[in-house]
C-alpha positions as a printed NumPy array, in Angstrom:
array([[-64.548, -48.086, -60.678],
       [-65.561, -49.126, -57.199],
       [-62.068, -50.871, -56.759],
       [-60.52 , -47.547, -58.088],
       [-62.528, -45.546, -55.641],
       [-61.588, -47.919, -52.831],
       [-58.097, -47.674, -53.653],
       [-57.938, -43.776, -53.984],
       [-60.072, -43.481, -50.459],
       [-57.428, -45.826, -48.952],
       [-54.732, -43.941, -50.098],
       [-56.39 , -40.537, -48.881],
       [-57.004, -42.134, -45.421],
       [-53.343, -43.256, -45.191],
       [-52.037, -39.877, -46.365],
       [-54.239, -38.125, -43.949],
       [-52.978, -40.256, -41.318],
       [-49.541, -39.583, -42.15 ],
       [-50.329, -35.73 , -42.205],
       [-51.873, -36.053, -38.762],
       [-48.851, -37.99 , -37.453],
       [-46.571, -35.342, -38.672],
       [-48.498, -32.76 , -37.389],
       [-48.814, -34.443, -33.997],
       [-44.881, -35.007, -33.74 ],
       [-44.24 , -31.308, -34.964],
       [-46.513, -30.156, -32.365],
       [-44.858, -32.372, -29.694],
       [-41.599, -30.925, -30.547],
       [-42.955, -27.475, -30.343],
       [-44.332, -28.09 , -27.172],
       [-40.909, -29.534, -26.073],
       [-38.893, -26.811, -27.276],
       [-41.136, -24.296, -26.029],
       [-41.034, -25.825, -22.528],
       [-37.164, -25.845, -22.704],
       [-37.091, -22.274, -23.731],
       [-39.601, -21.32 , -20.823],
       [-37.065, -23.109, -18.382],
       [-34.269, -21.523, -19.761],
       [-36.048, -18.042, -19.662],
       [-37.229, -18.552, -16.242],
       [-33.772, -19.538, -15.075],
       [-32.299, -16.459, -16.602],
       [-34.939, -14.219, -15.401],
       [-34.06 , -15.946, -12.05 ],
       [-30.411, -15.201, -12.381],
       [-31.152, -11.681, -13.372],
       [-33.54 , -11.071, -10.393],
       [-30.907, -12.375,  -8.067],
       [-28.13 , -10.017,  -9.466],
       [-30.67 ,  -7.12 ,  -9.608],
       [-31.597,  -7.567,  -5.806],
       [-28.102,  -8.455,  -4.63 ],
       [-27.337,  -5.826,  -2.198],
       [-24.44 ,  -3.248,  -2.482],
       [-23.761,  -1.659,   0.841],
       [-21.84 ,   1.613,   1.126],
       [-22.083,   4.375,   3.625],
       [-24.703,   1.902,   5.367],
       [-27.042,   2.168,   2.319],
       [-28.068,  -0.495,  -0.047],
       [-27.254,   1.54 ,  -3.393],
       [-29.674,  -0.525,  -5.561],
       [-32.311,   1.493,  -3.882],
       [-30.916,   4.73 ,  -4.408],
       [-29.428,   7.3  ,  -7.329],
       [-25.928,   8.416,  -6.296],
       [-24.774,  11.868,  -7.373],
       [-21.04 ,  12.295,  -7.688],
       [-18.805,  15.496,  -7.68 ],
       [-15.826,  16.926,  -6.248],
       [-15.356,  20.085,  -4.124],
       [-14.31 ,  23.107,  -6.441],
       [-11.812,  25.572,  -5.469],
       [-13.392,  28.376,  -3.723],
       [-16.582,  26.541,  -3.008],
       [-18.355,  26.885,   0.674],
       [-20.277,  24.163,   2.391],
       [-23.383,  26.197,   1.61 ],
       [-22.533,  25.838,  -2.234],
       [-22.296,  22.043,  -1.784],
       [-25.228,  21.471,   0.369],
       [-28.117,  24.093,  -0.39 ],
       [-29.201,  22.5  ,  -3.701],
       [-30.014,  19.164,  -1.945],
       [-31.735,  20.121,   1.227],
       [-35.08 ,  18.832,   2.027],
       [-38.   ,  21.351,   2.176],
       [-38.064,  23.235,   5.66 ],
       [-34.244,  22.568,   6.301],
       [-31.925,  25.382,   6.116],
       [-28.171,  25.412,   5.083],
       [-27.232,  27.062,   8.308],
       [-28.675,  24.161,  10.281],
       [-26.973,  21.645,   8.05 ],
       [-23.581,  23.552,   8.672],
       [-23.993,  23.589,  12.217],
       [-24.839,  19.985,  12.383],
       [-21.853,  18.812,   9.96 ],
       [-19.556,  21.032,  11.888],
       [-20.243,  19.441,  15.221],
       [-18.415,  16.158,  13.86 ],
       [-16.168,  17.512,  11.156],
       [-14.857,  21.127,  11.072],
       [-16.074,  22.659,   7.962],
       [-12.75 ,  24.441,   7.572],
       [-11.177,  21.006,   6.519],
       [-13.23 ,  20.6  ,   3.667],
       [-10.684,  20.658,   0.805],
       [-10.8  ,  21.36 ,  -3.015],
       [-10.572,  18.359,  -4.898],
       [-12.045,  16.019,  -2.514],
       [-15.156,  13.848,  -3.515],
       [-18.484,  14.17 ,  -2.181],
       [-21.901,  12.389,  -3.034],
       [-25.588,  12.959,  -2.789],
       [-27.701,   9.771,  -2.181],
       [-30.967,  10.244,  -3.402],
       [-34.077,   8.055,  -3.28 ],
       [-35.561,   6.613,  -6.36 ],
       [-38.843,   8.506,  -5.949],
       [-40.318,  11.028,  -8.501],
       [-38.814,  14.112,  -6.516],
       [-35.439,  12.396,  -6.033],
       [-35.706,  13.033,  -2.473],
       [-32.082,  13.42 ,  -1.041],
       [-31.356,  10.911,   1.66 ],
       [-27.786,  11.906,   2.711],
       [-24.822,  14.083,   2.041],
       [-21.348,  12.141,   2.072],
       [-17.896,  13.876,   2.121],
       [-14.855,  11.678,   1.531],
       [-12.211,  13.282,   4.092],
       [ -9.756,  10.583,   3.3  ],
       [ -9.79 ,   7.296,   1.341],
       [-10.604,   5.477,   4.742],
       [-12.748,   8.298,   6.458],
       [-15.92 ,   9.795,   5.34 ],
       [-18.427,  12.184,   7.157],
       [-22.393,  11.575,   6.572],
       [-25.071,  14.102,   6.943],
       [-28.561,  12.494,   7.117],
       [-30.819,  14.798,   5.189],
       [-34.349,  13.098,   5.551],
       [-36.208,  13.762,   8.942],
       [-34.071,  15.311,  11.639],
       [-30.503,  16.352,  10.441],
       [-28.181,  14.093,  12.08 ],
       [-24.134,  13.825,  11.365],
       [-21.545,  11.288,  11.943],
       [-18.011,  10.525,  11.23 ],
       [-17.375,   6.989,  10.104],
       [-14.778,   4.751,   8.249],
       [-14.959,   2.521,   5.56 ],
       [-14.652,  -1.395,   6.298],
       [-11.215,  -2.526,   6.026],
       [-10.434,  -6.161,   5.172],
       [ -7.047,  -7.825,   5.161],
       [ -5.662, -10.16 ,   2.625],
       [ -2.873, -12.727,   3.5  ],
       [ -0.653, -13.08 ,   0.43 ],
       [  3.011, -14.384,  -0.629],
       [  5.696, -13.034,  -2.958],
       [  9.066, -13.924,  -4.035],
       [ 11.557, -12.905,  -6.691],
       [ 15.162, -13.188,  -8.018],
       [ 17.138,  -9.979,  -8.492],
       [ 18.679,  -9.357, -11.856],
       [ 19.07 ,  -5.687, -11.764],
       [ 17.684,  -3.928,  -8.599],
       [ 15.345,  -4.981,  -5.824],
       [ 12.625,  -2.415,  -6.8  ],
       [ 12.452,  -4.066, -10.273],
       [ 12.426,  -7.654,  -8.907],
       [  9.384,  -6.572,  -6.638],
       [  7.641,  -4.858,  -9.257],
       [  7.937,  -7.898, -11.578],
       [  6.083,  -9.668,  -8.726],
       [  3.301,  -6.936,  -8.987],
       [  4.516,  -5.377,  -5.796],
       [  3.889,  -1.625,  -5.074],
       [  6.2  ,   0.957,  -3.456],
       [  4.747,   0.296,  -0.055],
       [  5.78 ,  -3.331,  -0.12 ],
       [  9.34 ,  -2.295,  -1.398],
       [  9.85 ,   0.204,   1.46 ],
       [  8.231,  -2.306,   4.023],
       [ 10.805,  -4.876,   3.026],
       [ 13.853,  -2.611,   2.7  ],
       [ 12.778,  -1.243,   6.148],
       [ 12.951,  -4.359,   7.921],
       [ 16.494,  -5.11 ,   6.631],
       [ 17.877,  -1.92 ,   6.507],
       [ 20.151,  -2.757,   9.54 ],
       [ 21.039,  -6.285,   8.266],
       [ 21.437,  -6.041,   4.47 ],
       [ 23.602,  -3.588,   2.447],
       [ 20.997,  -2.937,  -0.446],
       [ 23.728,  -1.096,  -2.195],
       [ 25.693,  -4.218,  -2.634],
       [ 23.099,  -6.584,  -3.817],
       [ 24.408,  -8.982,  -6.509],
       [ 22.495, -10.713,  -9.605],
       [ 20.758, -13.868,  -7.938],
       [ 20.103, -12.6  ,  -4.777],
       [ 16.671, -13.743,  -3.716],
       [ 13.637, -12.638,  -1.516],
       [ 10.312, -14.317,  -0.073],
       [  7.892, -12.808,   2.095],
       [  4.379, -13.646,   3.449],
       [  2.51 , -10.56 ,   4.11 ],
       [ -1.028,  -8.803,   4.562],
       [ -2.623,  -6.237,   2.378],
       [ -5.137,  -3.668,   3.397],
       [ -8.211,  -3.232,   0.995],
       [-10.888,  -0.678,   1.568],
       [-14.515,  -1.885,   0.959],
       [-12.769,  -5.073,   0.136],
       [-11.62 ,  -3.639,  -3.343],
       [ -9.394,  -0.542,  -3.193],
       [ -5.773,  -1.381,  -2.267],
       [ -4.591,   0.537,   0.873],
       [ -1.186,  -0.713,   1.354],
       [  0.788,  -3.388,   3.346],
       [ -0.746,  -4.143,   7.054],
       [  2.133,  -6.219,   7.989],
       [  5.04 ,  -8.687,   6.727],
       [  4.623, -11.766,   8.967],
       [  7.734, -13.291,   7.674],
       [ 10.49 , -12.656,   5.071],
       [ 13.478, -14.331,   4.042],
       [ 16.476, -12.56 ,   2.091],
       [ 19.122, -14.48 ,   0.494],
       [ 22.243, -12.468,  -0.628],
       [ 25.729, -13.911,  -1.115],
       [ 24.168, -17.35 ,  -0.622],
       [ 23.242, -16.911,   3.125],
       [ 19.497, -16.548,   4.036],
       [ 18.514, -13.788,   6.423],
       [ 15.092, -14.557,   8.053],
       [ 12.838, -11.996,   9.55 ],
       [  9.91 , -12.823,  11.748],
       [  7.631, -10.257,  13.034],
       [  7.171, -10.883,  16.854],
       [  5.412,  -9.025,  19.52 ],
       [  7.504,  -8.877,  22.913],
       [  4.996,  -6.855,  24.893],
       [  1.283,  -7.124,  23.93 ],
       [  0.172,  -4.669,  26.466],
       [  2.445,  -1.798,  25.124],
       [  2.224,  -3.056,  21.626],
       [  5.924,  -3.593,  21.326],
       [  7.087,  -5.42 ,  18.338],
       [ 10.112,  -6.109,  16.281],
       [ 11.876,  -8.269,  13.754],
       [ 13.901, -11.183,  14.707],
       [ 16.161, -13.855,  13.   ],
       [ 15.178, -17.527,  13.16 ],
       [ 17.666, -17.571,  15.972],
       [ 15.967, -14.777,  18.003],
       [ 18.558, -12.01 ,  17.424],
       [ 17.242,  -8.623,  16.482],
       [ 17.645,  -7.504,  12.911],
       [ 18.236,  -3.887,  14.411],
       [ 21.581,  -2.477,  14.819],
       [ 22.827,   0.399,  16.776],
       [ 23.241,   2.195,  13.397],
       [ 21.118,   1.99 ,  10.096],
       [ 23.235,   0.882,   7.116],
       [ 22.502,   4.363,   5.218],
       [ 20.911,   7.802,   5.979],
       [ 18.529,   7.64 ,   3.015],
       [ 15.902,   4.875,   2.105],
       [ 16.92 ,   2.764,  -0.717],
       [ 18.703,   4.781,  -3.318],
       [ 22.387,   4.198,  -4.626],
       [ 25.931,   4.896,  -3.671],
       [ 27.497,   7.442,  -6.322],
       [ 30.848,   7.879,  -4.639],
       [ 32.28 ,   5.668,  -1.675],
       [ 34.812,   6.602,   1.006],
       [ 38.154,   6.972,  -0.636],
       [ 41.785,   8.084,   0.36 ],
       [ 42.042,   9.48 ,  -3.293],
       [ 39.277,  10.439,  -5.47 ],
       [ 38.939,  13.165,  -8.384],
       [ 36.782,  15.903,  -6.917],
       [ 33.952,  16.673,  -9.563],
       [ 33.914,  20.176,  -8.337],
       [ 37.343,  21.258,  -7.343],
       [ 38.917,  19.164, -10.419],
       [ 41.66 ,  17.711,  -8.331],
       [ 42.564,  14.364,  -6.54 ],
       [ 41.878,  14.492,  -2.985],
       [ 40.786,  12.148,  -0.166],
       [ 36.881,  11.601,   0.162],
       [ 36.144,  10.908,   3.841],
       [ 32.58 ,  10.073,   3.175],
       [ 29.998,   7.988,   1.36 ],
       [ 27.805,   9.882,  -1.281],
       [ 24.281,   8.597,  -1.469],
       [ 22.445,   9.811,  -4.803],
       [ 18.762,  10.72 ,  -4.22 ],
       [ 16.04 ,  13.275,  -5.577],
       [ 15.825,  16.677,  -4.217],
       [ 13.635,  16.683,  -1.005],
       [ 14.258,  12.936,  -0.133],
       [ 14.161,  12.666,   3.708],
       [ 17.427,  12.201,   5.27 ],
       [ 17.522,  10.37 ,   8.613],
       [ 19.796,  10.061,  11.728],
       [ 21.325,   6.68 ,  11.452],
       [ 21.258,   6.455,  15.259],
       [ 19.908,   8.062,  18.474],
       [ 21.831,  10.909,  19.75 ],
       [ 22.19 ,  14.655,  20.   ],
       [ 22.787,  17.471,  17.255],
       [ 26.072,  19.171,  17.912],
       [ 26.129,  21.085,  14.682],
       [ 23.446,  22.548,  12.355],
       [ 24.677,  25.039,   9.802],
       [ 26.03 ,  25.961,   6.455],
       [ 29.705,  26.16 ,   5.159],
       [ 30.892,  26.68 ,   1.622],
       [ 31.984,  23.21 ,   1.067],
       [ 29.278,  21.299,   3.195],
       [ 26.44 ,  23.452,   2.261],
       [ 23.583,  22.648,   4.672],
       [ 24.824,  19.991,   7.195],
       [ 23.991,  18.415,  10.465],
       [ 26.23 ,  16.658,  12.842],
       [ 24.956,  14.037,  15.504],
       [ 26.922,  12.617,  18.558],
       [ 25.678,   9.199,  19.448],
       [ 27.751,   8.648,  22.42 ],
       [ 31.449,   8.893,  23.599],
       [ 32.518,   6.782,  20.609],
       [ 30.633,   7.695,  17.538],
       [ 29.466,  10.604,  15.5  ],
       [ 27.811,  11.04 ,  12.128],
       [ 27.418,  14.081,   9.799],
       [ 25.104,  14.715,   6.637],
       [ 26.081,  17.276,   4.044],
       [ 24.514,  19.04 ,   1.024],
       [ 21.026,  19.267,   2.406],
       [ 18.277,  21.521,   1.009],
       [ 16.802,  21.938,   4.437],
       [ 18.028,  21.328,   7.764],
       [ 15.082,  20.185,   9.959],
       [ 16.818,  20.006,  13.528],
       [ 18.775,  22.309,  15.788],
       [ 21.792,  22.171,  18.04 ],
       [ 21.191,  20.553,  21.258],
       [ 18.245,  18.622,  19.898],
       [ 17.856,  14.809,  20.693],
       [ 17.191,  12.755,  17.56 ],
       [ 16.156,   9.159,  17.38 ],
       [ 17.276,   6.55 ,  14.946],
       [ 15.54 ,   6.786,  11.556],
       [ 14.181,  10.439,  12.407],
       [ 14.28 ,  12.876,   9.514],
       [ 16.953,  15.496,  10.12 ],
       [ 16.904,  17.284,   6.62 ],
       [ 16.264,  16.982,   2.955],
       [ 18.446,  15.842,   0.18 ],
       [ 19.806,  18.696,  -1.915],
       [ 22.969,  19.957,  -3.643],
       [ 24.189,  22.933,  -1.482],
       [ 27.955,  23.519,  -1.309],
       [ 30.362,  21.777,  -3.275],
       [ 28.034,  19.524,  -5.036],
       [ 27.494,  18.705,  -8.726],
       [ 23.905,  17.125,  -8.033],
       [ 21.405,  15.976,  -5.493],
       [ 22.868,  13.611,  -2.782],
       [ 23.859,  13.293,   0.774],
       [ 27.6  ,  12.728,   1.798],
       [ 27.511,  10.523,   4.964],
       [ 30.582,  10.995,   7.195],
       [ 31.309,   8.741,  10.167],
       [ 33.632,   9.304,  13.168],
       [ 35.087,   6.582,  15.616],
       [ 36.603,   8.232,  18.717],
       [ 37.188,  11.532,  16.803],
       [ 38.82 ,   9.926,  13.556],
       [ 36.922,   9.859,  10.185],
       [ 36.473,   6.183,   8.985],
       [ 34.533,   4.093,   6.446],
       [ 31.299,   3.025,   8.119],
       [ 31.101,   0.075,   5.954],
       [ 34.554,  -1.443,   7.476],
       [ 33.368,  -1.042,  10.94 ],
       [ 31.921,  -3.832,  13.305],
       [ 29.105,  -1.735,  14.615],
       [ 27.098,  -3.005,  17.827],
       [ 23.854,  -4.638,  17.727],
       [ 20.652,  -3.744,  19.517],
       [ 19.119,  -5.589,  22.293],
       [ 18.4  ,  -9.497,  21.413],
       [ 15.197, -11.221,  22.259],
       [ 14.682, -11.778,  25.912],
       [ 15.688, -15.26 ,  27.018],
       [ 12.591, -15.915,  28.892],
       [ 10.454, -15.464,  25.591],
       [ 12.851, -17.748,  23.478],
       [ 10.663, -20.92 ,  23.848],
       [  7.439, -18.9  ,  22.923],
       [  9.217, -17.288,  19.988],
       [ 10.362, -20.58 ,  18.57 ],
       [  6.833, -22.139,  18.807],
       [  5.616, -19.003,  17.049],
       [  7.93 , -18.881,  14.293],
       [  7.866, -22.872,  13.595],
       [  4.858, -22.972,  11.278],
       [  5.787, -19.646,   9.564],
       [  9.397, -20.968,   8.883],
       [  7.931, -24.132,   7.22 ],
       [  5.71 , -22.233,   5.178],
       [  7.995, -19.883,   3.678],
       [ 10.738, -22.486,   3.074],
       [  8.155, -24.208,   1.096],
       [  7.463, -21.468,  -0.996],
       [  9.472, -21.369,  -4.265],
       [ 11.473, -18.599,  -5.624],
       [  9.912, -16.915,  -8.598],
       [ 12.206, -16.01 , -11.352],
       [ 10.41 , -14.085, -13.871],
       [ 13.522, -13.479, -16.239],
       [ 13.972, -17.296, -16.34 ],
       [ 10.448, -17.723, -17.456],
       [ 10.949, -15.058, -20.06 ]])
């Protein structure tokens, strides 16, 4: 019996030790797991705390510390309607209006424009400032705490340097849009090459590359192209380089030049409207869509939407600005003793006889007045009093880069040319 008891006791002791060992091991695991969880939670809390306290500055305030009420100016609303509900006790709408008007005329406040009230995170929701967004870049701030104070300011502007390239399969605009470029970039590029490249004769396989700078408001809102530092447009197998170069830093004079230092500007622009399409070319025998008969067409028709600006293709003086049954509203410009140009079918004429006009200046808008079936401008060109096809003329160029600047120019463009030459052409259609 004693032997049996001793055996049973031994079993109980051993079993109890096992339970203790298991309990100790389980406890240790819990401690480790809890410790890990605590560490992870501590890290998470630290990250959350960092995110929470990361400053978000706008209008000179860390918005983490304020509540922001956003609204837009309603039609017919007065400044009193906007500000009265948010004045601090003791302040008057009249004082606020006088203070605000001292930096920004209240008559310029427009319906539809956004405004904000910045409030403290206290129980009373004390208003700190009134903000009126005059433009995307400019705002007016009226401080509401303490003494009323107003100031006009601008959002911080940052510039990012970017690259883009593409291959044309249909139109330049489609190729650039495929690269994610907006209309501002399209207009900038076409503006640079408007003297050099005929955008109405582009062919499939023509290419472009550009290194440019984009503007961003508050580092997030796109605000257009700042500048194109260098571009190359390849058409007909020939590359046309364009380098932005300052020729007079005091006067801020700059222009685009080729890699040889020749200006991209010509005496005449290639077209009187910005990048559209030619609907009818200069011809000795064309079927007139209105008169329904064959006759000579002594001009080039550029189809464009109603109201599209029509520009003078060169400096000159307006010799005619009027209306006839055939021409509709039209303007004629004499550029010198050799050249004259005429612009037909306008909706509006914006210049008068005797007025001097500059190259690229808007002289009217596209319409369909006179003998026209749709909105377009008929562009006519005279050389020594004879109407000719401008596309077949050897027209004069503008002044080249001054010789004394050629050495500095070559040093300036050397790294840019190497950079853009190494940039590959991106063909979206080929990828698809």
